[in-house]
N, C-alpha and C positions, 0 to 999 in steps of 0.2 A: 847267091841266095843270102837273104835278109835273115840276120840272127832272131832268133825267137827268144823274148822275153817274157817273164813271169812276175807278178806282183800279186799279195793277197793283200786284201783291205778286210780290217777287222773291226765291227760293230757290237754293242752290248747284246743286243738280241735280233730275230730275225725280223721281228716286227719292225725297228726302228732303220735295218737296212731297207725295208720293203718298201717305208714308207717315204725314201729318198727318190724311188722310182714311181711315186705313184699306186704301191701294189699292183703293179702292171707290167705283166711278165714281157710283154710285145714291147715295151719300152727298152728294155735291154735288147733288145734285137735292133731297134732303131740304133741305138750306140754304137753297138756291134760293126754295123754298117759305115757309121760315118766316123769312126776311129780305126777302123779293120781289124779288129781283135775278137777274140774269142771268150766269153763270162761265162763262168759258172758260179752260180749261187748255191749255198746252203745252211743252213743256220743262220749264223751273225758275221759269215764272212762271204767276201766276193772275190773269185780267182780272175785274173786278167792274164790273157796270153797273147802274145803278137807281138808287131813291133815296137824297138824302145820308145820311139816316137807316141805311138797310139797308147802305149800303157802308160807313160805321162802325162797324156790327156785325159784318161779315164780317172787317174787319180786326182787331176786338178777338177775336174768336173764335179767328183764324188765330194771332193773338200769344199767345195763351192756348195753344194746341196745340203751337204752335213750344216755350215755354218747357216743358212737359211733355216733349217728345219730345226736349230738348237735356239736361234732367236724367236721361236715362236711360230714361223711360218708351216701352212701347208704345203706338202710338194703334190701338184696335181700332173696329170702326163702332159699337159700344155706347158707347166712349168719346169717340167724336164728336159722337154725339147726347146725351150726356150735356153736353160743352162745349154746344154748341149752346144748349140749354136753360139751362143755368145762366147764361149770359153774358145770354142774353133777360131771364133774369127778375131782371138786375142782381148776380147773385153774381160770385166769383172765377172759378169755371171749374173746368177739370179740374187745371190747373197747383198748385193750393191743396192737393188732394188727396194729393201725392206729398211734401209739405212735412215728415210724420212717416213715415219710412221704419223699418222693423225687418228684423232681420239675419234675412237667410235662408240655406238649407243652402249649403255650398261650391258655388260655380259657378252658383249659380243669382241671380237678382236679388231686391233687398228686397223684403217683402210692403209693401202700402201700399193705401190706402183706393180704393175704386171709387167710391164716390157719398158726397156730402154726410154722409147719417145714418152711414154706417160710419166716416169720419173723427171725428164726433161722439162714437161708441161707442168708437174707440181714445183718444181724449182724455178722455173719461170714465175708462178704466181707467188712466191716469198720474193721473188727480186724486181717485182714490176710492178706498175697500179693498174696496168691494163693489158690483158692477155687474151690473145685469140687462138682456142682450138678447133683445129681445120680437119676434116676428115669424115669417113663414114661412121656409118651408124653403127654402135655395138662398140666402139674402142673407148668407151670410159670418158669421153669428154665433157658431159654433163656430171658423171656420178661423182669424178675425182674433183670437179667446181666445188659441188655442194657439200663435201667429206672437207675440203680445205676450209669453206667458211662456216661449217658447223665446228670444227676444231678451234677455229680462231674466235668463235661466240662464246663458246665455253672457257675459252681464256680469257677472256673480256675484251679481247683488242679489238672487236668492233661491238658495236650495237644491237644490229639488226642484218638479217641476209634479206635479198630480196630477188627472188626470182621472177623472171619475166619472160613472155615470148609473144612473137606477133601473133592474132587469131586470125589464121588465114582461113576462110571459108570455103573449107571442103564441098564444095558444091551446096552447101546450103546457107540460107540469110541467116545471120544471127536474129535478126529481127522476127522470125517466124519461131523462132525456138521458145519452149516454154521457161517461166520464170523470171526473176530479175535478171541484171547484168550477170552478178556474180554466176547466176545459174547457168546463163547461157554460154558464158566462156569456159564452165568450169571442165567440159569435155576436152577442149583444147589444152588446157593445163594440168590434165589427168597426170601425166608421165612426171611433172616436178612433185606434185604431190606423192607420188609412190616412191620418189627417191628418199624424201622425208621420212616415209612411215619405214621405210627399208631401214635407214640409218638411226633412226631415232625412235622409232616404236610408234605405235599408235597415239599414247598416252601424251607423250611428251612430245611428240609432233603437235597434236591439237591444243595443248597448251601454250606450246609457241606461238602458234598460229591465233591463239585467241588474245595473247598479251602482246602481239605486235613484233616481237622479237625477230619473227619467222613473217615476211609477207610474199603472198604469191599474187599475181595481177597479169594482166595483159598490159604489153609495151603502150597501148595509148594512155595509160594510167598516170605514167612515167611525165606525161608531158607538163612544163611549168613547175616541177619541183627541183630543190637540191638537196643531195643525197649526200648527209656527211656522217663519217664512221659507220659506212654501209660497205655490205660485200654486195655488189649486185651481178647476178647472172642473167645475161641474155642470151635466151637457147633458142635454137631454130632461126639463128641470125640469116640466115640466107634468103629467108622471107621478107627480110625488113626493105622499105622503101631505102631510098640514099635519103631522103629528109629524116625517115626515124632512126637510123643509125647514126644520124649528126646529133640527133635530140639526145639518144639513148647516151652516147658518150659525154656530152657536155652535162649531164644532170650531176657528176660527180662533184661531192663536195670535200672538205677538209677530212682526211685519214679514211679514206675511201677507196676502192677499187674494184674494177670491172672485169670480169670473164666473159667472152663473147665465144658461143660455141655455133657452128655449123659446118654443113656440106655442101659445098657448091655444084655438087652434081643433083642437087635435090631441091631446085628453085621451083617454088608454087605459084608464084607470082601472078596476077592477071594480067592479061594485055600485052604480055612479053616486057614488062618495067624492070628497068636497071635494077639489079640487087645491091641493097647499102654492105653488103658483106664483099660481094666483089671491087664496089669502089674503094672500101676501106683498105682492102689487101693493098693498093696499088697508092693511094694516099699516105699511109702510116707506115709503110717498110722501113723508114730511116729515122723515126720519131723516138727521141729519148724517154725510156720508162714504159714504151710498148712493144711487146713481144709476140713471134707470131709462133706455133707451135703444129706442126703436121703430123697427122695419122694415118697408116696405112690398113690394109686387111691382116697386115701380122698383128694388129695389136689391140685386134676382135677379142672381146672378151666373153661373149656367149658362146652359144654352142659350136666347135669348130667348123660344123658344115656352114655356119652363116658367113666367114670369110671367103670359104669355097663360094659359095654362091655371090657373092659380094663381087668376086676377081672375075667371074665368069661373066654375069651382068656387063661389069666393063667392057671386057674384051670383045663381047658382044655388040654391043653400041658403041664402040670406037671406030 
């Protein structure tokens, strides 16, 4: 029979303790199941009873959560489960995810990774000139790239941020849409404007768009340009042709870097054309200064049900 051990973890208040598991009692039940222990919490303490190994695991998990919380992070239910899973697998936990912090908008908390794959992606952007972020929607590919670019822009390490994506005609011919070319392509670029507004706020975002330090344009506008001291983000790259991808990658000038994001399962090219993203994955896999980072449904940072929906469709269609 396994000997039962007991430990008691104490904190300055019940509120702080509850903040370590997202103020959700159900998360303690999740930890009980994974660690094979029994948990009792009251006031500012947590009592753990069970096998010695399980008690040690809980202590390590809560030490990780406490470090993340005291460093200014919030712990959501998703973060709690990520911490449990990472520590169980022998990883550092979620406290390590917050060690690389990107400058956010005034009054907003810094942007940090929410999963190991996201942290690897941010580190790759620091170390390489060209980085591919590949995976399903909602995994933070574009959001983190924009955050990195704005961080460098505010530190004056780059002169401008250029966001671009191919304007795939979703059943509508651009020529029949009202307005000038900027008006015509605006619906296709709306997600990029939303990311800027979210991180900078409308006023600062509009100011930077006006002075040219942030530029949002369809991919076709990149042809013939040499982009120096620029941070280029090519979004929805699965919908580039082979020629468009080559053109985009060869625009980089001195002091520039390029982030390419996409999902090879969401190709919308007409006439079954070959995706430039798929070709680039094969052609550039051993090129120095080029990194590929892959995301999966565990990295989805939207509502938890989104990850489950993506997984269900992937299984159904395979």
